[in-house]
C-alpha positions in Angstrom: 91.4 129.1 105.9 88.3 128.6 103.6 88.6 128.4 99.8 85.4 129.5 98.1 83.7 128.4 94.8 86.2 125.6 94.0 85.3 123.0 91.4 86.2 119.5 92.2 87.9 117.8 89.2 88.7 114.2 90.1 88.7 111.5 92.6 91.7 110.5 94.7 92.3 107.5 97.0 90.4 106.4 100.1 87.2 108.2 99.2 88.7 111.7 98.9 87.9 114.0 96.0 90.7 116.0 94.3 91.2 119.7 93.6 94.2 121.5 92.1 94.5 125.1 93.3 97.4 127.5 92.8 99.8 124.7 92.1 98.8 122.6 95.1 96.8 119.3 95.2 94.0 119.4 97.8 92.3 116.2 99.0 88.7 117.0 99.9 86.2 115.0 101.9 82.5 115.4 101.5 82.6 116.2 97.8 82.4 114.4 94.5 83.9 115.3 91.0 81.8 118.0 89.4 80.8 119.7 92.7 81.5 123.4 93.2 82.3 123.8 96.9 83.7 125.9 99.7 86.6 124.1 101.4 87.9 124.5 104.9 91.6 123.6 104.8 93.0 121.5 107.6 96.5 120.1 107.1 98.5 122.0 104.6 102.0 121.2 103.2 104.1 122.7 100.5 102.6 120.7 97.6 99.4 119.4 99.0 96.7 120.0 101.6 93.6 118.3 103.1 90.2 119.9 103.5 86.5 119.4 104.0 83.7 120.7 101.9 81.7 123.0 104.2 79.1 123.9 101.6 78.0 122.6 98.2 77.7 125.8 96.2 76.6 124.0 93.0 76.1 120.2 93.1 77.6 117.9 90.5 75.1 116.5 87.9 76.0 113.1 89.3 75.2 113.9 92.9 72.3 111.9 94.5 70.3 112.5 97.7 71.7 110.2 100.4 69.2 107.5 101.4 70.3 107.2 105.1 69.3 109.6 107.9 72.7 109.2 109.5 74.7 110.2 106.4 77.2 112.9 107.0 77.5 111.9 110.7 78.2 108.2 110.4 81.4 107.4 108.6 80.2 104.1 107.1 78.6 104.7 103.7 80.4 107.8 102.6 79.5 107.4 98.9 75.7 107.4 99.1 75.7 110.6 97.0 77.4 108.8 94.1 75.6 106.7 91.6 76.7 103.1 91.9 78.2 103.0 88.4 80.4 106.0 89.3 81.5 104.2 92.5 82.6 101.3 90.5 84.4 103.5 88.0 86.4 105.2 90.8 87.2 101.9 92.5 88.5 100.5 89.3 90.7 103.5 88.8 92.1 103.4 92.3 93.0 99.7 92.1 94.8 100.1 88.8 96.6 103.3 90.0 97.8 101.7 93.3 99.1 98.6 91.6 101.1 100.6 89.0 102.2 103.5 91.3 103.1 101.5 94.4 104.0 98.2 92.8 106.4 99.8 90.4 106.2 96.8 88.1 104.5 95.9 84.8 100.7 95.5 85.5 98.2 94.5 82.8 95.0 96.5 82.6 92.6 95.3 85.2 89.5 93.3 84.1 86.3 95.3 84.6 85.3 95.5 88.2 82.6 93.0 89.4 79.9 95.0 91.0 77.5 93.9 93.8 74.0 92.9 92.8 72.7 94.2 96.2 73.9 97.7 97.2 71.9 97.7 100.4 71.4 95.0 103.1 74.4 93.2 101.8 76.4 92.6 105.0 76.0 89.4 107.1 77.7 90.8 110.1 77.4 94.1 112.1 78.7 95.1 115.5 77.3 97.9 117.6 78.8 99.6 120.6 77.1 100.9 123.8 78.5 104.2 125.2 77.5 106.7 127.8 79.1 109.4 125.6 76.9 110.0 122.7 78.2 111.9 119.7 76.0 115.0 119.4 75.2 116.7 116.0 75.3 120.5 115.8 71.5 120.5 116.1 71.5 118.4 119.2 74.3 120.4 120.9 72.1 123.5 120.5 69.0 122.0 122.2 68.0 122.4 125.8 68.0 118.6 126.2 71.7 118.3 125.2 72.9 117.4 128.7 70.4 114.5 128.8 71.5 113.0 125.5 74.2 110.8 126.9 73.7 107.1 126.2 74.1 105.7 122.6 74.1 102.4 120.8 75.6 102.4 117.4 78.9 103.0 115.6 82.0 104.9 116.6 82.1 108.5 115.4 84.9 108.9 112.8 88.3 109.6 114.4 86.8 109.9 117.9 87.5 106.9 120.0 85.1 107.6 123.0 82.0 108.9 121.2 79.3 106.7 119.7 76.7 107.7 117.1 73.2 106.6 118.2 72.1 104.6 115.2 68.4 104.0 114.7 68.4 102.8 111.1 71.2 101.0 109.3 70.9 99.9 105.6 73.9 97.7 105.6 72.1 94.6 106.8 68.5 93.2 106.7 66.2 95.5 108.7 66.3 92.9 111.5 69.4 94.6 112.7 67.4 97.7 113.5 64.8 95.7 115.4 67.5 94.0 117.5 69.4 97.2 118.3 66.4 99.4 119.0 64.7 96.7 121.1 67.8 96.4 123.4 68.2 100.2 123.6 64.6 100.7 124.6 64.7 98.1 127.3 68.1 99.3 128.6 66.8 102.8 128.8 63.6 101.8 130.6 65.6 99.7 133.1 68.3 102.3 133.7 71.1 99.9 132.8 74.5 101.5 132.5 76.2 101.9 129.1 79.9 101.4 128.9 82.3 104.2 129.6 85.5 103.6 127.6 87.6 106.1 129.6 86.6 104.8 133.0 86.2 101.2 132.1 82.8 101.1 133.8 79.2 100.4 132.8 77.5 97.1 132.1 76.4 96.9 128.4 79.3 96.9 125.9 78.5 95.5 122.4 76.0 93.7 120.3 77.4 91.5 117.5 74.8 90.3 114.8 75.3 87.7 112.1 72.5 87.1 109.6 73.1 84.5 106.9 71.6 84.0 103.5 70.2 80.7 104.9 68.0 82.8 107.2 69.9 81.9 110.4 70.4 84.8 112.9 73.0 84.8 115.6 73.2 87.6 118.3 76.0 87.9 120.8 75.4 90.4 123.6 78.7 91.5 125.3 78.6 92.8 128.9 81.3 94.1 131.2 80.4 91.9 134.2 77.9 89.3 135.2 74.5 90.5 136.5 72.5 87.4 136.2 69.0 88.7 136.8 69.3 91.6 134.4 71.1 89.5 131.8 68.3 86.9 131.8 65.7 89.6 131.6 67.5 91.2 128.6 68.1 87.9 126.7 64.6 86.6 127.3 63.1 90.0 126.1 65.2 89.8 123.0 64.0 86.3 122.2 60.5 87.4 122.7 60.7 90.5 120.6 62.9 89.1 117.8 61.6 85.5 117.2 63.9 85.3 114.1 66.9 84.7 116.4 68.2 81.2 115.9 71.1 81.3 118.3 71.7 83.8 121.2 74.9 84.1 123.2 76.4 86.4 125.8 80.0 87.2 126.4 81.5 88.7 129.6 84.3 91.0 128.7 86.1 92.6 131.8 89.0 93.8 129.6 89.8 97.3 128.5 89.6 96.3 124.8 86.6 95.1 122.8 88.1 92.0 121.2 86.4 88.8 122.2 88.9 86.4 120.6 90.4 85.5 123.9 87.1 85.1 125.6 84.4 82.4 125.7 80.9 83.3 124.5 78.2 81.5 126.4 75.3 79.9 124.6 71.9 81.0 126.0 69.7 79.7 123.2 70.2 77.7 120.1 73.2 75.8 118.7 75.8 78.6 119.3 76.6 79.0 115.7 75.0 79.7 112.3 75.5 78.0 108.9 76.2 79.9 105.7 76.2 78.7 102.1 78.6 79.5 99.3 77.4 77.7 96.2 76.7 74.1 97.3 79.1 74.3 100.2 78.1 74.9 103.9 80.1 76.8 106.4 79.7 76.8 110.2 80.3 80.3 111.6 80.9 80.5 115.3 80.9 83.7 117.4 84.6 84.2 116.9 84.9 83.0 113.3 86.0 85.2 110.4 83.9 85.0 107.4 83.5 87.4 104.4 80.8 89.9 105.4 79.2 90.0 102.0 78.2 86.4 101.2 77.0 86.9 97.6 80.1 88.8 96.6 82.3 86.3 98.5 80.9 83.8 96.0 82.1 86.0 93.2 85.4 86.7 94.8 86.2 83.0 95.4 85.0 82.1 91.9 87.6 84.6 90.5 90.2 83.1 92.8 89.4 79.6 91.6 89.5 80.6 87.9 92.8 82.4 88.3 94.3 79.3 90.1 93.5 77.3 86.9 93.3 73.9 88.8 93.1 70.6 86.9 92.8 68.2 89.8 96.5 67.4 90.1 97.7 70.4 92.1 98.7 70.9 95.7 97.3 74.2 96.8 98.6 76.2 99.8 95.9 78.5 101.3 97.7 81.1 103.5 95.8 83.2 106.0 93.1 80.6 105.4 90.9 81.7 108.3 88.0 79.2 108.6 89.1 77.5 105.4 86.5 79.1 103.1 88.7 79.7 100.1 90.6 76.4 100.3 87.4 74.4 100.7 85.8 76.4 97.8 88.6 75.4 95.4 89.1 71.9 96.8 87.0 70.1 94.2 89.6 70.9 91.5 92.7 70.3 93.7 94.6 67.2 94.6 95.3 68.5 98.0 94.7 71.7 100.0 97.0 72.8 102.8 95.6 75.7 104.9 97.7 77.7 107.4 96.3 80.3 109.8 97.7 81.7 113.0 94.4 81.8 114.8 93.8 78.3 116.4 90.0 78.7 116.7 89.8 79.5 113.0 91.7 76.3 112.2 89.3 74.3 114.3 86.4 75.8 112.3 88.2 75.1 109.1 88.4 71.4 110.0 84.7 71.3 111.0 83.8 73.0 107.7 85.8 70.5 105.7 84.1 67.6 107.6 80.7 69.2 107.1 81.2 69.2 103.3 82.7 65.6 103.4 86.0 66.9 102.1 88.9 64.7 103.1 91.9 66.1 101.1 92.2 69.4 103.0 94.6 69.7 105.8 94.7 72.7 108.2 97.5 73.9 110.4 97.6 76.6 113.1 100.7 78.6 113.3 103.0 81.1 111.6 103.5 80.1 107.9 107.1 81.3 108.0 107.8 78.7 110.7 105.6 75.9 109.5 106.6 75.8 105.8 110.1 74.4 106.2 111.8 71.5 104.3 110.4 68.9 106.6 106.9 70.2 106.0 107.4 70.2 102.3 108.8 66.6 102.4 105.6 65.5 104.2 103.0 67.5 102.3 104.6 68.4 99.0 105.6 71.8 97.7 102.8 74.0 96.4 101.8 74.2 92.8 99.5 77.1 93.6 99.6 79.5 96.6 96.5 81.4 97.5 97.1 84.2 100.0 94.4 86.4 101.5 96.1 88.6 104.1 94.5 91.3 106.3 94.5 95.0 105.3 98.2 95.4 106.4 99.2 92.9 103.7 101.8 90.2 104.0 104.7 90.4 106.4 107.9 90.9 104.5 109.3 87.7 105.9 106.3 85.8 104.3 107.0 87.5 100.9 110.6 86.3 101.2 109.3 82.8 102.1 107.1 82.9 98.9 110.1 83.8 96.8 111.9 80.9 98.4 109.0 78.4 97.8 108.8 79.3 94.1 105.3 78.1 93.5 104.4 78.3 89.8 101.3 80.4 90.6 100.3 82.8 93.4 96.8 84.1 93.6 96.8 87.1 95.8 93.4 88.1 97.3 93.5 91.5 98.9 91.1 94.0 100.7 93.7 96.7 100.3 95.2 97.3 96.8 97.9 99.6 98.2 99.5 96.9 100.4 98.8 94.4 97.7 100.8 96.6 95.3 103.6 96.9 97.8 103.9 93.1 98.1 103.6 92.5 94.4 106.5 94.9 93.9 108.6 92.7 96.2 107.4 89.5 94.5 108.3 91.0 91.1 111.8 89.7 91.6 110.6 86.3 90.5 106.9 86.8 89.4 105.0 88.4 86.6 101.5 89.8 87.1 99.2 88.1 84.6 95.7 89.2 85.6 94.0 91.6 88.0 90.3 91.5 88.9 88.8 94.1 91.2 85.6 93.0 93.1 83.3 95.4 94.9 82.4 93.8 98.3 81.3 97.0 100.0 79.0 99.3 98.0 78.8 103.0 99.1 82.3 102.8 100.6 85.7 103.3 99.1 86.9 99.8 99.9 88.0 97.5 97.1 88.8 93.8 97.0 91.3 92.8 94.3 92.6 89.5 93.0 95.9 89.2 91.2 97.4 86.2 89.4 101.2 86.0 89.6 103.2 83.4 87.6 106.8 82.4 88.2 109.2 83.9 85.7 110.9 81.3 83.4 114.7 81.1 83.6 116.7 80.5 80.5 
């Protein structure tokens, strides 16, 4: 069913626009408030439906021309047609609505969202995938050469697990990413090297992972399905020759069905095998399997908010949960008496220890394992109970058992850093049994996307 000449009135969650039509709420992709559009309805329920804008009949006064040639096909930067100030307005709105609607507790008005100084070339990490199943646009399907358009190197097509969009220009990172990706594609095509087939688990070339830091260091990890030494050396040597900015080059052999490399060992071909990033005056080693915030400049803003919310005076014991490579704990350590970091990924904890040593910080202590099991009475007796807990979980939020553990620990302050305000709101709703929300600060880490980072300060309720 297609609805014609429908005016979009508002913005909903997760990048969807909002229409109210004949008593039903319709969530629309591909449109912005103020557009008049034709909508093809997909899923339809009694009170709501989902649809896609098939035609912009009359554009919103706010609509901009997208700057990327892959816009509309690639699912990465869906908001290029929105002025950045409007993106920030809608992100602020979503964070506040999620916290109040899902958290079901008293939430103060959020502080004004902190926007990103750079709205392009802001990412320090990108990963591209090889595939022998290229996602074809309508124009390509209708060409005589369609059967020959098979291999692709780029991003996964939205909601299609086995198709890859052949990306030739990406604005998310410094243009060096384009040079690396296009150089490898050109050589692979000339040599007839096989691209990975996710259904058959065949083909040689699998992924390219690029990390480019604000210090100018450039790490590239080429992931292959199996060893082919002669071709591998030819590829890596060619890459070093064509992209002299590379400071460390690795390759990883991944014979598994999935793309994760966290249980594999990247091999150093050139350079130190890691890069160094800076946050303020602090240095951080990033190895091929390390997690690090992908927008360095905004990470500095995010961590500065976290530090301010913690309100440290130099006498506090800080517990940094989901600490990763220790970046937040190390960032706040100058104002803490002691920092205890806990993370389930052992490699990340090793990096955290290295980062503390790199910055000559001796009062941080990092532990690998499940915080629910680690933080027992014996642990508290050894290291002290937390005065401040900082938690920065993945998008799924905190496990309910960890929320219960936090309620048991009764730290005077919790600073909750989240990349998903919906799951953050859910967890805050559970913590409301003992905690009040004092402050909320949205931070935009990912311009032109609907993703929002949000920091909340929770304080323990006083008992009479």
